[in-house]
N, C-alpha and C positions, 0 to 999 in steps of 0.2 A: 488549437491545441498547443500548449507550450511544454517546455522540458519538465516542469514539475508534474504535469498531468501524466506524461509518459513514464517518468521515473517512478511516480507513485503507483501507477498500474503494474509496473514490473516488480516493485517491492511487495505490493499486495499479493501478486501471484506467487512470488517466491515464498512468502510467509505461509500461504495456504498449503503449498507443497510441503514445506518443512513441518507444518502442523500435522498434516495427514501422515507424513513419514513417521513422526513421533507416535501417532496413534497405532500405526502398523507394527512398530517395533516395541511398543509399550514404553516409551521414553518420555516421562513428564517434562524433562528439560527441553527437548525438541518441541513439544507441544506448546509450552509456554513461550519459548523464543519465537516460534513460528507465529503464534497469535499476536505477539507484540509487534513483530515485523509487518504482519498483515494490517494491524491497526495503524501503524506508522505510515504505511503505503496509502491507506484510505485517507488519512489526514493530508498527506502531501498532494494527493490527487485533488482533494477538496480545495487546497490552496491554489492549485493550478487553475481550477474552474473559477475561483474568485478573481484571480488575476485576469483571466480571459473576459469575465464579465465587466471588470473595471475598465479594461481597454475598450470594450465596445461602448460603454457609457461615455467615455471621454472623447470619443471620436465624433 
């Protein structure tokens, strides 16, 4: 696991929390921002997995 995987997981979780908070208080702004942050975290986590895979192939 590398730092992109860890940071991506944290960002994804923070986005989920923000999105659910937006739903609870009926705030479309928080829902949209949370969804975007969640997606960004998933992408960063994916990049981390790709980096790990590339390292294992080159060894």
